[in-house]
C-alpha positions as CSV (number, residue, x, y, z in Angstrom):
1,M,22.0,17.3,-5.7
2,E,24.7,15.1,-7.3
3,I,28.0,16.3,-8.6
4,Q,30.5,14.5,-10.7
5,V,33.7,15.9,-11.7
6,L,35.3,14.2,-15.0
7,K,38.9,15.1,-16.3
8,N,39.9,14.6,-20.0
9,D,41.0,17.3,-22.2
10,N,38.8,19.6,-19.9
11,I,37.4,19.7,-16.7
12,V,33.6,18.7,-16.8
13,V,31.4,19.1,-13.8
14,L,28.2,17.4,-14.1
15,L,25.2,18.5,-12.0
16,K,22.0,16.5,-11.4
17,G,19.1,17.9,-8.9
18,R,18.6,21.7,-7.8
19,L,21.1,24.0,-7.6
20,D,19.4,25.9,-4.4
21,T,20.1,27.3,-1.1
22,T,20.8,23.9,0.8
23,T,23.1,22.4,-2.4
24,S,25.1,25.4,-3.5
25,P,27.7,25.1,-0.1
26,Q,28.3,21.5,-2.0
27,L,29.0,22.8,-5.5
28,D,31.1,25.5,-3.9
29,Q,33.1,23.0,-1.8
30,K,33.6,20.6,-4.8
31,I,34.9,23.5,-7.0
32,K,37.6,24.4,-4.2
33,E,38.8,20.7,-4.1
34,I,39.3,20.5,-7.9
35,E,42.8,21.3,-9.1
36,I,42.1,23.6,-12.0
37,D,44.8,22.1,-14.2
38,K,42.8,22.2,-17.8
39,D,42.1,25.5,-19.8
40,L,38.3,25.0,-19.7
41,V,36.1,24.3,-17.0
42,I,32.8,23.1,-18.3
43,I,29.4,22.9,-15.8
44,D,27.0,20.8,-17.5
45,F,23.4,21.5,-16.6
46,K,21.8,18.6,-18.6
47,E,20.3,17.0,-15.3
48,L,20.0,20.3,-13.2
49,E,16.3,21.2,-12.9
50,Y,16.4,24.5,-10.9
51,V,18.6,27.1,-9.8
52,S,18.1,29.8,-7.2
53,S,19.6,33.0,-6.2
54,A,22.2,31.3,-3.8
55,G,23.1,28.9,-7.1
56,L,23.7,32.0,-9.0
57,R,26.2,33.4,-6.2
58,V,27.9,30.2,-6.2
59,L,28.3,30.3,-10.2
60,L,29.7,34.0,-9.9
61,A,32.0,33.0,-7.7
62,I,33.1,30.0,-9.7
63,K,33.6,32.3,-12.5
64,K,35.8,34.6,-10.8
65,K,37.7,32.0,-9.2
66,I,38.5,30.1,-12.5
67,E,39.0,33.2,-14.8
68,G,41.2,34.5,-12.0
69,Q,43.6,31.7,-12.6
70,G,43.6,32.2,-16.5
71,K,41.2,29.5,-17.2
72,K,37.8,29.7,-19.1
73,L,34.4,28.6,-17.8
74,E,31.4,27.4,-20.0
75,I,27.9,26.3,-18.9
76,H,26.5,23.8,-21.1
77,N,23.3,22.3,-21.5
78,V,20.9,24.8,-20.0
79,N,17.1,24.0,-19.9
80,E,14.6,26.7,-20.5
81,V,13.5,27.3,-17.1
82,I,17.2,28.0,-15.9
83,N,18.0,29.8,-19.3
84,E,14.8,32.3,-18.4
85,V,16.4,32.5,-14.9
86,F,19.6,33.8,-16.4
87,N,17.7,36.0,-19.0
88,V,15.6,37.7,-16.2
89,T,18.9,38.2,-13.6
90,G,21.2,39.2,-16.7
91,F,23.4,36.1,-16.1
92,I,22.8,35.6,-19.6
93,N,25.5,38.1,-20.2
94,V,27.7,37.2,-17.3
95,L,28.0,33.4,-18.0
96,N,29.6,31.7,-21.1
97,I,26.6,29.7,-22.2
98,K,26.8,27.1,-25.0
């Protein structure tokens, strides 16, 4: 998986590939390295193909970390396959999906 971080008015984390058991530790580590100095963190799924249960766990941990700092997390550009995973698992009600 490729991870790119952009900082402008917000922090944007662009993901490309698959968020699964193998790659979710990369995302977790990358988020830990980012100084959350903006009010909004966007994780952009435009080029993300798949998310597994391990990926969901990391997303939940990221949400708790960011919101624990008084910031907001949004997930953008979710494809149909990942949206279905969010619906089935109930994450559609947990994550702020735009």
